[in-house]
C-alpha positions, 0 to 999 in steps of 0.5 A: 468374343465371350467378353463382348457377348457378356457385355452385350448381355449385361447391356440388354439386361440393363436396358430391359430393367430401365424399360420395365420401370414404366411408372416413374415417381418424380421427386417432390421438389422439397429442398428444405428441412424442417423440425416440429415447426421451423426450418432447420439447417440440414440435420446430420446423421444421429440428429433429430429430424434426420432422414426427411424428404429433403435429405434425398433427391430423386428424378427432378421435375422436368417439363417441355413447353411444346408451344402448341398448348401442350406440355411434355413431362420428360420423366413420366412420358405423359403429355398434358394440356397447358391451360385448364380453362374454366371450371366444369363439372365432372361429366363435362370434363370427361366429355371434353377430354374425349373431344379435345384436339389440342396439339393435333392429338385425338387421344386425350383423356381425363387423368387418373389420380396417380397421373395428376398427382405426378405434377404435385410439387412440394415446394408449394405453400399451403395458404390460410383458407380464411385469408385473402392474402396472396403474398408468399404463396407458391402453388403445388404445380409448376406455374411456369409451365401450366396456367394456374389460378387460385380461388377467385374472390369475385366469384365468392371462392376461397383462396384454396378453391383450385381443385382439379378433377380426375377420372378416379371415382371412389368405390364408396361414398363420402359426406354421408352418401355423395358419389365421390371423385378423387381430385388434387388441390394444387392450391393447398397441396392435398388429395381429397374426395370431392362430390362428383355431381352436386354440392349444397351450392349447386353442381360441383365444378373443378379445373381440368387438365387432360393427358395422353401417352404412357397408358401404363403410368400408375400401374404397379407390378408388385412381387413378394420377395419372401423376406418381408419385402415387396418390390414394385417392378414398375417404379423400382421401389422396394417396400416393407411388407408389414407396417410398424404396427403402432403409431408414432409422431413424425420425428419418431417415424423418421428414427424408426425408418433410419434404424430399420434393418430388414432383409439384410438391408439398412438403407431404409427410409421414410417414403416421401409423399409421392413415393407413398401415394404410388402404392395406393390402390384406389379401387380398394377401401374399407367399404368397397372391399373390406380392406385398406386402399392397398394391394393385398400383398401388403399387411396393414394394421387394423384400427378403430376409427373415431366413429367406432368402426373397424378401419385401417391406419394413416401413414406418415411420409417424410414430406413437410407440408409448409404453410405460407410464412414458412410454418413447417409444423405439419407433415404429409400423410396418406390415409389407407383407411377412411379419411374421417371428419366430424360433420354436424356432430357425426363422424363420417368418411369425408375424403375417402381412403387414399386421401393425402392430407397433413397434420401436426408432427407432434402434440396431443391429438385430444386437442382436436377431439371434434376435428378441424377445418370445414369438414371437421377433419380427424387429426392423426398425430400418431401415424403408422410407418411403411418404409421404402428403399431403392428407386432414384433417391440419392442422399444429399447433405446440404440444401439452400441457405436458411430463409431469414424468417426461419428460426432453426438450429445452426449448421453442424449444431453440437446441441441436437435433440434426442433421437429416440430408439425402439426395441424389438426385432429389426430395429437398431440402436441403444439409448446412450448415457450422458447429458445434452450440453447447451440444451437450456441455452438453446431452448430457454426463450424467456431467459429464466434459466430453464425449459418449460413444456411450451419451450420444449421442442421435442415430442411432448410425450417425452417431457414428463419422463425427462422432468425428474422433479416434476416441477414442470420445467427442465434443467440442464441436468434433466436434458435428454441424452445425445443421440446414438452414433449413427452411420454416415450418409448413404 
């Protein structure tokens, strides 16, 4: 009888734990691995670029078409309208949501930014905003379940003009004073702050999907574990309470996470885009609360931004932001401080604290001193890191075959790039001795028997240290050492 009682008790505890996780973070859907630019065969432990999004799979996106104009998300418990209809103003979207009776339901609402972002799928491809070419484009939402439309040329729109509205208003303003709504762009795979009322071209209009069910979705339940970690009982994820305290490029961020030992655990990883976005607190910002856009239970590094203001860091995710044609040179990050841009020669908050953007994984940010794109987005190549563990993430060691257009490393390559290590408390690894056999053969594109700075595929900051004779080229003798021995897949 006692054994039966124990079994019953254990089952009750397990059921309570599952029920407690009211905020299911659905997987990004990214299955391919990328280096600083190209798709790669899955890197093995110890190789450069190990530990990225595709190395872990979580709750697979799963939907049910209810055949009544609604779609049920089988992971989150949310139900959605299927067709966003025509673009509308923020005010009209709020009113139409309240009046919506699709599927016979009367409790529809305009989603929060966290609810809408649950639909984001990073198997999508970011188009060139200046191009009308739609070949090889894939939206960042399941177009088999939801009706999706790229920007319409017949209306003078850009291909990326497929922004969707939410009810989440920014606690501050953007673009020098605009009342701002956070929205998701399913054409280019980003979260940005958009005008809630007017633009220079008239009333601001967006697509809108309405949602119902699971009113607790997006609400965190953080607990400080007293050991440098924070648990979110709503998602089942465990977070590093402090951040890395310095910025680094994307590959170094992956290494930092893979080498982290904290609170007796060594299975930390760089969070994917949807995991990291889950801990944004959209009611907080530098201007509204004098803080980062995150619960004060966390510690956030302060920085000075491009306008000379005290601000807070951007944080890398493990997710590559793939452009049409397979270009994987950019990775996703989340701005926990002001998302700065250079407009008309002035630096200002253009997209809001909590924006999700993407920038080059490596290189020199000085190339973009005036920003980039229509809003002059500040380019942050050296971003901070906040590691995560737990949740539904399951390691995997292989994925789909490389696409023919991709130029990557061969499977199980013996010529892997150096995996940098870091000093200081809480980080594992020592730099090994030895050369990198096959280094020149792999990277020498012009056949001159040496590797130029342009041909070098490692972090550009490493090149001067490797170039011992300072001739601007690397030989086999100057090749980086092989990576340290690392643990097997978890």
